[in-house]
VEXLUMMAR-849822 format. One line per 5 residues: number of its first residue (from 1); their letters; for each residue x, y, z of C-alpha. Coordinates in pm, whole numbers. Layout:
VEXLUMMAR-849822
NUM = a = X/Y/Z ~ ...
***
This chain:
VEXLUMMAR-849822
1 = mgkti = 2350/0/3053 ~ 2589/-273/3167 ~ 2550/-451/2836 ~ 2623/-129/2650 ~ 2945/-69/2842
6 = scsvf = 3057/-430/2792 ~ 2993/-410/2418 ~ 3183/-82/2396 ~ 3483/-225/2581 ~ 3475/-538/2364
11 = lalvt = 3453/-329/2048 ~ 3750/-118/2163 ~ 3958/-431/2229 ~ 3867/-573/1888 ~ 3962/-243/1723
16 = cfylq = 4301/-235/1894 ~ 4365/-598/1796 ~ 4291/-532/1429 ~ 4503/-215/1425 ~ 4790/-399/1589
21 = fgtal = 4796/-669/1322 ~ 4729/-436/1031 ~ 4403/-596/922 ~ 4095/-392/825 ~ 3801/-399/1066
26 = dtitp = 3564/-482/781 ~ 3756/-776/627 ~ 3811/-1148/682 ~ 4125/-1306/530 ~ 4263/-1663/514
31 = sksik = 4483/-1579/812 ~ 4217/-1395/1014 ~ 3881/-1554/1098 ~ 3621/-1451/1355 ~ 3507/-1671/1642
36 = dpefi = 3188/-1641/1842 ~ 3124/-1375/1978 ~ 3364/-1171/1758 ~ 3244/-960/1466 ~ 3360/-721/1195
41 = isqsg = 3209/-379/1118 ~ 3170/-197/786 ~ 3390/107/731 ~ 3138/369/851 ~ 2988/144/1116
46 = vfrlg = 2650/98/946 ~ 2648/-285/952 ~ 2825/-560/1144 ~ 2889/-925/1061 ~ 2909/-1174/1341
51 = ffsfa = 2732/-1421/1567 ~ 2392/-1360/1724 ~ 2090/-1530/1880 ~ 1719/-1455/1892 ~ 1536/-1392/2216
56 = nssnr = 1436/-1709/2404 ~ 1661/-1923/2184 ~ 2007/-2069/2239 ~ 2068/-2127/1868 ~ 2354/-1922/1724
61 = yvgil = 2365/-1777/1372 ~ 2613/-1585/1159 ~ 2455/-1282/1000 ~ 2467/-917/898 ~ 2290/-679/1138
66 = ynqip = 2227/-306/1157 ~ 2498/-183/1391 ~ 2384/166/1494 ~ 2032/105/1622 ~ 1937/-47/1960
71 = vqtva = 1683/-300/1827 ~ 1841/-619/1688 ~ 1760/-611/1315 ~ 1895/-886/1091 ~ 1959/-807/725
76 = wvanr = 2109/-1143/620 ~ 2174/-1489/772 ~ 2436/-1737/653 ~ 2349/-2063/833 ~ 1975/-1997/846
81 = nkplk = 1885/-2365/801 ~ 2165/-2507/1018 ~ 2201/-2310/1343 ~ 2490/-2358/1580 ~ 2390/-2528/1904
86 = dssgi = 2660/-2359/2114 ~ 2915/-2075/2104 ~ 3191/-2273/1934 ~ 3124/-2133/1588 ~ 3391/-1996/1351
91 = lnisd = 3356/-1790/1032 ~ 3662/-1815/811 ~ 3795/-1864/460 ~ 3860/-2232/397 ~ 4149/-2389/209
96 = dgnlv = 3949/-2390/-115 ~ 3881/-2015/-87 ~ 3518/-2034/26 ~ 3366/-1841/312 ~ 3238/-2104/557
101 = vlngk = 3066/-2136/896 ~ 3211/-2416/1110 ~ 3097/-2565/1441 ~ 3324/-2684/1720 ~ 3377/-3013/1538
106 = teilw = 3495/-2820/1225 ~ 3186/-2941/1038 ~ 3074/-2705/762 ~ 2726/-2567/837 ~ 2726/-2314/554
111 = ssnvt = 2951/-2231/257 ~ 2959/-1968/-17 ~ 3010/-2269/-247 ~ 3212/-2111/-529 ~ 3505/-2231/-737
116 = ntapn = 3815/-2029/-650 ~ 4136/-2039/-854 ~ 4342/-1843/-601 ~ 4219/-1934/-251 ~ 4529/-1792/-74
121 = tttaq = 4443/-1433/-175 ~ 4069/-1445/-111 ~ 3913/-1187/122 ~ 3560/-1120/246 ~ 3472/-753/300
126 = lldsg = 3158/-605/460 ~ 3052/-284/285 ~ 2847/6/425 ~ 2568/-95/186 ~ 2527/-416/388
131 = nlils = 2673/-631/109 ~ 2931/-895/204 ~ 3163/-954/-93 ~ 3400/-1249/-137 ~ 3670/-1145/-385
136 = ngddg = 3993/-1276/-533 ~ 4289/-1047/-473 ~ 4498/-1191/-760 ~ 4219/-1128/-1009 ~ 4189/-753/-967
141 = gsslw = 3952/-790/-675 ~ 3682/-955/-887 ~ 3372/-1066/-699 ~ 3333/-1441/-648 ~ 3021/-1428/-431
146 = esfed = 2798/-1159/-271 ~ 2541/-1177/6 ~ 2321/-946/-207 ~ 2298/-1233/-459 ~ 2203/-1484/-192
151 = psnaf = 1956/-1280/18 ~ 1754/-1375/320 ~ 1420/-1204/387 ~ 1544/-841/382 ~ 1556/-609/80
156 = ietmk = 1788/-314/149 ~ 1910/-22/-60 ~ 2114/-94/-377 ~ 2032/-468/-353 ~ 1891/-608/-677
161 = istdv = 1602/-854/-697 ~ 1676/-997/-1041 ~ 1599/-1258/-1304 ~ 1830/-1366/-1588 ~ 1621/-1578/-1823
166 = kmgrq = 1909/-1690/-2048 ~ 2134/-1794/-1760 ~ 1845/-1937/-1558 ~ 1947/-1737/-1251 ~ 1714/-1562/-1010
171 = velks = 1781/-1354/-700 ~ 1476/-1353/-473 ~ 1387/-1298/-109 ~ 1294/-1599/103 ~ 1068/-1560/405
176 = wksps = 1153/-1696/749 ~ 945/-1961/925 ~ 878/-1718/1208 ~ 1022/-1390/1344 ~ 1263/-1592/1560
181 = dpsdg = 1335/-1878/1317 ~ 1523/-1769/1001 ~ 1502/-2108/829 ~ 1330/-2118/490 ~ 961/-2028/510
186 = nfsfg = 678/-2077/261 ~ 708/-1750/68 ~ 945/-1596/-186 ~ 954/-1256/-355 ~ 1105/-1200/-698
191 = iepfn = 1061/-1032/-1034 ~ 911/-1227/-1324 ~ 932/-1108/-1686 ~ 603/-1270/-1799 ~ 496/-1062/-2101
196 = ipegi = 556/-746/-1896 ~ 780/-746/-1583 ~ 599/-786/-1251 ~ 700/-824/-889 ~ 537/-1135/-741
201 = irknn = 516/-1333/-418 ~ 495/-1713/-437 ~ 363/-1944/-166 ~ 511/-2293/-187 ~ 619/-2207/-544
206 = qlyfr = 262/-2113/-643 ~ 169/-1756/-747 ~ 23/-1590/-437 ~ 41/-1212/-494 ~ 127/-986/-787
211 = igpwn = 215/-618/-772 ~ 101/-549/-1129 ~ 286/-489/-1459 ~ 570/-236/-1467 ~ 494/63/-1693
216 = gnmfl = 836/227/-1679 ~ 755/436/-1372 ~ 567/212/-1130 ~ 377/-113/-1094 ~ 18/-64/-1212
221 = gsilm = -250/-93/-948 ~ -48/-148/-631 ~ -93/95/-342 ~ 236/-23/-199 ~ 450/25/-508
226 = tavyi = 273/344/-621 ~ 358/498/-288 ~ 714/372/-244 ~ 803/456/-605 ~ 827/816/-488
231 = dgfyv = 1103/701/-252 ~ 1320/561/-531 ~ 1204/213/-641 ~ 1281/133/-1004 ~ 1294/-159/-1247
236 = vadnq = 1550/-208/-1524 ~ 1437/-440/-1804 ~ 1660/-551/-2091 ~ 1423/-749/-2312 ~ 1695/-829/-2565
241 = qqtfy = 1929/-982/-2307 ~ 1630/-1110/-2106 ~ 1756/-964/-1780 ~ 1535/-783/-1532 ~ 1599/-639/-1187
246 = mayey = 1433/-422/-924 ~ 1618/-197/-678 ~ 1571/123/-482 ~ 1773/414/-351 ~ 1636/687/-124
251 = sndsm = 1721/1051/-180 ~ 1692/1118/195 ~ 2009/976/349 ~ 1890/1057/701 ~ 1594/817/672
256 = liyce = 1671/452/750 ~ 1435/224/556 ~ 1438/-137/445 ~ 1183/-386/309 ~ 1107/-730/441
261 = ldsqg = 917/-1038/325 ~ 769/-1154/655 ~ 673/-1505/761 ~ 307/-1442/664 ~ 396/-1355/303
266 = kfier = 356/-978/336 ~ 606/-749/162 ~ 646/-466/414 ~ 844/-142/406 ~ 981/-45/748
271 = rwdag = 1113/296/860 ~ 1325/355/1171 ~ 1158/600/1411 ~ 1428/731/1643 ~ 1169/900/1865
276 = kgnwi = 982/576/1931 ~ 1300/369/1921 ~ 1151/110/1690 ~ 1069/20/1330 ~ 743/156/1191
281 = nryss = 556/-22/912 ~ 496/222/623 ~ 336/4/357 ~ 225/-355/321 ~ 155/-557/7
286 = fqtdc = -156/-714/161 ~ -458/-512/267 ~ -750/-755/211 ~ -825/-1105/79 ~ -867/-944/-265
291 = diygy = -488/-910/-280 ~ -450/-1289/-290 ~ -393/-1396/-649 ~ -703/-1536/-820 ~ -916/-1514/-505
296 = cgafg = -1238/-1493/-711 ~ -1123/-1720/-995 ~ -1151/-1668/-1371 ~ -1377/-1379/-1478 ~ -1451/-1304/-1113
301 = icnss = -1432/-956/-958 ~ -1302/-902/-605 ~ -1430/-597/-416 ~ -1331/-581/-48 ~ -1593/-315/26
306 = krpic = -1883/-553/-56 ~ -2017/-871/101 ~ -1965/-1122/-40 ~ -1645/-982/-183 ~ -1658/-1200/-497
311 = scikg = -1892/-1137/-790 ~ -1890/-1211/-1163 ~ -1813/-975/-1448 ~ -2126/-861/-1630 ~ -2227/-1131/-1880
316 = fkprn = -2084/-1411/-1662 ~ -2223/-1623/-1376 ~ -2068/-1844/-1104 ~ -1934/-2179/-1218 ~ -2017/-2345/-884
321 = ieews = -2318/-2187/-712 ~ -2282/-2402/-400 ~ -1923/-2294/-338 ~ -2004/-1928/-406 ~ -2291/-1943/-155
326 = rgngs = -2034/-2049/107 ~ -1812/-1753/21 ~ -1561/-1948/-190 ~ -1536/-1789/-535 ~ -1213/-1959/-645
331 = sgcfr = -1399/-2168/-907 ~ -1463/-1847/-1101 ~ -1732/-1761/-1355 ~ -1828/-1857/-1709 ~ -1983/-1664/-1999
336 = ttpll = -2365/-1687/-2017 ~ -2400/-1590/-2385 ~ -2136/-1693/-2642 ~ -1973/-1418/-2846 ~ -2111/-1389/-3198
341 = cqrdn = -1764/-1423/-3349 ~ -1722/-1754/-3166 ~ -2053/-1886/-3296 ~ -2030/-1769/-3657 ~ -1656/-1771/-3724
346 = tngsg = -1486/-2096/-3642 ~ -1158/-1952/-3760 ~ -1173/-1703/-3472 ~ -1175/-1383/-3675 ~ -1428/-1134/-3796
351 = gagqg = -1752/-1033/-3632 ~ -1668/-664/-3602 ~ -1841/-568/-3920 ~ -2170/-717/-3797 ~ -2162/-498/-3486
356 = ddgfl = -2286/-774/-3255 ~ -1992/-783/-3015 ~ -1862/-488/-2821 ~ -1653/-386/-2521 ~ -1784/-298/-2175
361 = kmmvk = -1577/-43/-1980 ~ -1499/-130/-1618 ~ -1287/62/-1366 ~ -1040/-165/-1189 ~ -766/-122/-931
366 = rvpaf = -528/-363/-1104 ~ -540/-504/-1453 ~ -577/-887/-1483 ~ -279/-1119/-1478 ~ -55/-1189/-1778
371 = pvrss = -134/-904/-2021 ~ 27/-912/-2365 ~ 189/-589/-2481 ~ 101/-455/-2827 ~ 258/-186/-3043
376 = iingd = -85/-43/-3126 ~ -135/317/-3017 ~ -424/414/-2789 ~ -666/539/-3055 ~ -657/211/-3248
381 = ckdqw = -692/-32/-2952 ~ -1066/-91/-2977 ~ -1092/-112/-3356 ~ -799/-353/-3378 ~ -913/-590/-3102
386 = lkncs = -1278/-592/-3207 ~ -1167/-759/-3530 ~ -977/-1026/-3337 ~ -1214/-1272/-3169 ~ -936/-1413/-2952
391 = cvaya = -915/-1078/-2770 ~ -1120/-1114/-2450 ~ -1029/-774/-2304 ~ -793/-483/-2354 ~ -657/-185/-2160
396 = ydagi = -424/105/-2225 ~ -143/262/-2025 ~ 74/547/-2149 ~ 392/374/-2032 ~ 310/32/-2177
401 = gcmfw = 72/106/-2463 ~ -208/-134/-2560 ~ -244/-449/-2348 ~ -476/-734/-2435 ~ -587/-1068/-2291
406 = sgdli = -683/-1375/-2494 ~ -757/-1625/-2215 ~ -926/-1619/-1875 ~ -927/-1288/-1690 ~ -778/-1368/-1351
411 = dvqkf = -712/-1142/-1052 ~ -953/-861/-1146 ~ -993/-629/-850 ~ -1222/-332/-805 ~ -1144/-59/-556
416 = stsgv = -1412/181/-435 ~ -1202/423/-230 ~ -1126/752/-405 ~ -767/872/-425 ~ -640/543/-570
421 = dlydl = -539/523/-935 ~ -798/323/-1130 ~ -762/179/-1477 ~ -1008/136/-1764 ~ -1050/-231/-1857
426 = yirlp = -1259/-307/-2168 ~ -1419/-654/-2161 ~ -1558/-818/-2475 ~ -1930/-900/-2450 ~ -2205/-997/-2694
431 = fseld = -2441/-717/-2795 ~ -2725/-849/-2575 ~ -2511/-807/-2260 ~ -2405/-451/-2334 ~ -2586/-152/-2187
436 = kgknt = -2670/-19/-2532 ~ -2989/-229/-2585 ~ -3145/-336/-2912 ~ -3263/8/-3020 ~ -2933/191/-2985
441 = kvivi = -2949/359/-3327 ~ -3303/484/-3269 ~ -3210/615/-2926 ~ -2902/792/-3061 ~ -3093/958/-3346
446 = ttvia = -3376/1065/-3115 ~ -3131/1199/-2861 ~ -2943/1400/-3123 ~ -3265/1557/-3260 ~ -3393/1633/-2910
451 = givvi = -3058/1783/-2820 ~ -3060/2015/-3120 ~ -3411/2135/-3032 ~ -3318/2193/-2670 ~ -3000/2380/-2763
456 = tisal = -3190/2601/-3009 ~ -3455/2693/-2752 ~ -3196/2741/-2480 ~ -3000/2985/-2694 ~ -3298/3223/-2695
461 = flwcr = -3294/3247/-2317 ~ -2918/3222/-2265 ~ -2869/3584/-2164 ~ -3138/3550/-1899 ~ -3001/3226/-1760
466 = makqr = -2645/3364/-1744 ~ -2764/3676/-1564 ~ -2957/3470/-1309 ~ -2662/3236/-1261 ~ -2421/3523/-1198
471 = grnkk = -2656/3662/-938 ~ -2698/3321/-781 ~ -2322/3258/-770 ~ -2260/3596/-615 ~ -2519/3533/-346
476 = rkqme = -2382/3181/-278 ~ -2024/3305/-242 ~ -2138/3576/-1 ~ -2319/3314/207 ~ -2018/3077/204
481 = hqfcs = -1785/3361/300 ~ -2001/3444/601 ~ -2077/3081/684 ~ -1800/3033/941 ~ -1725/3396/1024
486 = enige = -2071/3486/1161 ~ -2303/3330/1418 ~ -2587/3128/1268 ~ -2928/3216/1409 ~ -3161/2992/1605
491 = nsigv = -3245/2669/1421 ~ -3557/2456/1453 ~ -3452/2306/1783 ~ -3319/2623/1938 ~ -2950/2548/1911
496 = klqql = -2723/2841/1836 ~ -2394/2770/1664 ~ -2092/2902/1847 ~ -1858/3118/1643 ~ -1563/2923/1500
501 = pvinf = -1222/3068/1405 ~ -1190/3116/1030 ~ -864/2987/879 ~ -795/3101/525 ~ -722/2849/250
506 = eelat = -369/2978/186 ~ -271/2917/548 ~ -405/2559/534 ~ -229/2494/203 ~ 99/2610/359
511 = atnnf = 40/2397/670 ~ -11/2082/460 ~ 261/2157/200 ~ -8/2227/-58 ~ -204/1914/47
516 = nhakk = 93/1693/-36 ~ 28/1318/-69 ~ 300/1252/190 ~ 92/1449/444 ~ -219/1241/381
521 = lgegg = -349/1060/690 ~ -639/880/528 ~ -964/918/343 ~ -1332/871/423 ~ -1666/941/260
526 = fgpvy = -1621/1314/319 ~ -1282/1335/153 ~ -907/1317/230 ~ -760/1413/568 ~ -411/1572/586
531 = rgtld = -166/1637/864 ~ -60/1998/893 ~ 149/2230/1108 ~ 43/2590/1166 ~ 288/2880/1192
536 = dgnei = 268/2862/1572 ~ 384/2500/1562 ~ 50/2341/1654 ~ -30/2022/1465 ~ -373/1991/1305
541 = avkrl = -580/1747/1100 ~ -729/1908/789 ~ -1042/1744/643 ~ -1105/1863/287 ~ -1439/1798/116
546 = skasg = -1373/1601/-201 ~ -1555/1704/-519 ~ -1628/1334/-575 ~ -1771/1294/-225 ~ -2133/1198/-183
551 = qglke = -2155/1453/98 ~ -2208/1821/44 ~ -2284/2152/213 ~ -2566/1996/419 ~ -2339/1736/582
556 = fmnev = -2060/1993/616 ~ -2288/2240/796 ~ -2437/1956/1005 ~ -2092/1858/1132 ~ -2006/2219/1221
561 = vvisk = -2343/2271/1396 ~ -2312/1948/1592 ~ -1948/1936/1690 ~ -1905/2306/1770 ~ -2153/2265/2058
566 = lqhrn = -1991/1954/2202 ~ -1723/1960/2469 ~ -1610/1622/2599 ~ -1273/1450/2640 ~ -1389/1158/2425
571 = lvrll = -1511/1367/2131 ~ -1271/1511/1874 ~ -1234/1890/1899 ~ -1314/2116/1601 ~ -1063/2403/1586
576 = gccve = -1191/2599/1285 ~ -1317/2591/931 ~ -1260/2738/586 ~ -1512/2809/311 ~ -1359/2974/4
581 = geeki = -1509/2926/-342 ~ -1570/2553/-384 ~ -1344/2464/-92 ~ -1512/2338/228 ~ -1257/2245/495
586 = lvyey = -1278/2147/863 ~ -979/2175/1097 ~ -950/1936/1395 ~ -701/1861/1667 ~ -437/1615/1544
591 = mpnks = -456/1254/1664 ~ -104/1102/1631 ~ -223/738/1651 ~ -479/777/1372 ~ -792/559/1396
596 = ldtfl = -878/243/1588 ~ -902/29/1274 ~ -531/81/1198 ~ -455/-117/1516 ~ -732/-377/1505
601 = fdpak = -674/-486/1145 ~ -294/-462/1125 ~ -130/-785/1256 ~ 186/-589/1336 ~ -4/-347/1563
606 = qdvld = -263/-574/1721 ~ -32/-669/2007 ~ 0/-301/2108 ~ -360/-314/2232 ~ -348/-538/2537
611 = wrkrf = -668/-603/2730 ~ -621/-301/2961 ~ -583/-62/2666 ~ -878/-221/2488 ~ -1093/-182/2800
616 = niieg = -990/185/2834 ~ -1083/243/2468 ~ -1421/71/2513 ~ -1487/274/2828 ~ -1389/601/2655
621 = isrgl = -1619/534/2359 ~ -1902/453/2600 ~ -1846/777/2793 ~ -1856/975/2468 ~ -2179/806/2357
626 = lylhr = -2336/855/2704 ~ -2259/1226/2678 ~ -2409/1247/2328 ~ -2722/1049/2416 ~ -2798/1178/2765
631 = dsrpk = -2590/1470/2892 ~ -2551/1680/2575 ~ -2796/1956/2490 ~ -2917/1889/2227 ~ -2902/1510/2222
636 = iihrd = -2699/1362/1935 ~ -2726/1025/1757 ~ -2404/966/1565 ~ -2541/716/1302 ~ -2195/638/1152
641 = lktsn = -2002/487/1444 ~ -1727/254/1325 ~ -1364/184/1403 ~ -1235/428/1139 ~ -1430/708/1312
646 = illdk = -1269/639/1651 ~ -945/842/1667 ~ -665/776/1919 ~ -445/1042/2079 ~ -83/986/2181
651 = elnpk = -196/808/2501 ~ -437/586/2300 ~ -738/765/2447 ~ -1037/734/2209 ~ -1221/1029/2056
656 = isdfg = -1536/995/1845 ~ -1520/1186/1515 ~ -1710/1249/1188 ~ -2051/1394/1275 ~ -2154/1463/912
661 = lakif = -2440/1211/935 ~ -2539/1278/1298 ~ -2903/1348/1390 ~ -3000/1615/1643 ~ -3285/1566/1892
666 = ggden = -3457/1847/2079 ~ -3432/1868/2454 ~ -3784/1731/2499 ~ -3758/1454/2235 ~ -3683/1092/2316
671 = qantk = -3751/937/1971 ~ -3756/1039/1605 ~ -3766/875/1262 ~ -3492/896/1001 ~ -3611/951/644
676 = rvvgt = -3317/796/457 ~ -3054/525/486 ~ -2726/668/613 ~ -2398/549/759 ~ -2185/247/686
***
């Protein structure tokens, strides 16, 4: 509190001083500089420019900071590579009209380094956008230099990350060495035109991460940029002038958000949480090793859900078996059977008429690097590229059109989780590697004839089948309607399901804003889970069975049967269910800290779990399992226990969830055999 009062008094004195001498609080002039620890503030008080230090460091820097939040947050640093060693620093406009940082010996540690024709009228103004502008008063206030064009590691609203190919100029973020050392780190973030504009991260000037090509609305295949596009990210590309830039503006003025390229090379979006009094990470560019550019080499596929995560595209095999056996797939893969057009047509054309090459469809999270845009419309993509032997693969996007690749396919990534946009990639393979086989024509003809026969016979019995189906549907809907509203009778082990409250679908749709993507908490094998708020204000977690889920009514009923009988502080509580038509929904108590894996595998959150909290979580999980295995009647074996199924409440107390694959034992049983492979 003492520091707050001192700062307030200091700020009041500075304000009076500026008012007395008729100089704006947000401006530096040739006759008015600022000395450590003085500062200037933007007109509405959003940002301040002045001297600061990091915790546990005596080094002093000049920078732009957020002024209205209690946590020191630096948006830009001037002398990032040459810190002041004491409090003798001065920020002023020099005789040549440049904005400079001087030490006590009047040595220049940093300069805006521009040529100024009228230095006596130069001013530096801090705007509410966070941009510091050096302008010439005699030239109509034209901008000589801007901090937005010489950024540090922060990307804030209205700033432009840009590339001007003709002028050879690029505005890009530069990472810090560490969170407390703002000197130049190993990573940079910028926009590259390539054949289609992409946002990329470089490590030591080498391509390290790519967001994917821009299709006019978003970057293809990036969870980060697909999500934040909703918040106002956009790219402007002028191919004729060869200028490209990326910026963002949020429609919600009350939400304070900025992006940062951290010292580990992650592009992170942060949101200020006033309730917690800290910045919360919303999205990160890196989720797994598969996000590292070219992790599995040429013609390799990266799939983070498999072990090993690298494999070869069908028709290819590892180039270096020994390295691949050690988990290093960077050497990539090579084609096992040459394309017919490569063998029989040295000029690189033809082959399509012989029908010996074709395209294999593969679902990918992000298309390979360096696609070439074509003017060909979707319907003609395959026919056109089959005639061109140099075309190794092609894909189509409505915003871009046809894309094709003529060299190595690098950075191919598969993604097995549903709910993520996937893209069709067609890879050129010889006929022998395709799934069609040698007798494709015979199979097609036989299939067509058999189909006609089946359809003809089926038509004779159609009225009977439709009548039976209507009766079956009616009976199924009646059963589903009564499924959660009535008690289920004794089952084989004598367990009677307790009656659960029935919540209608309309009420759940209202609670989750019609299952809005912004309400989505996560997704598992069962389907997506949404955060919702009932009319009485209670928060809930709504688990909706996905049509694409491998689980069905059996697992759904199993979870209701199991969890409705369980009462323990370390087991998640089931509040109700909904079965209407094809909808099967479970309603749980809401866990504000999500699942354990979000802490364990997020470097920004790992430090939250000190040893005491980790021990409490371990102990809580053990108590829950002890109850399931010994004290519960009936005994329960979970069979799918993993970090994503351990939920954490607001006090970080663990609760075991997801009993869809659980096995029930009778009271007198102490062993049993499972009949199928289940779980993760």
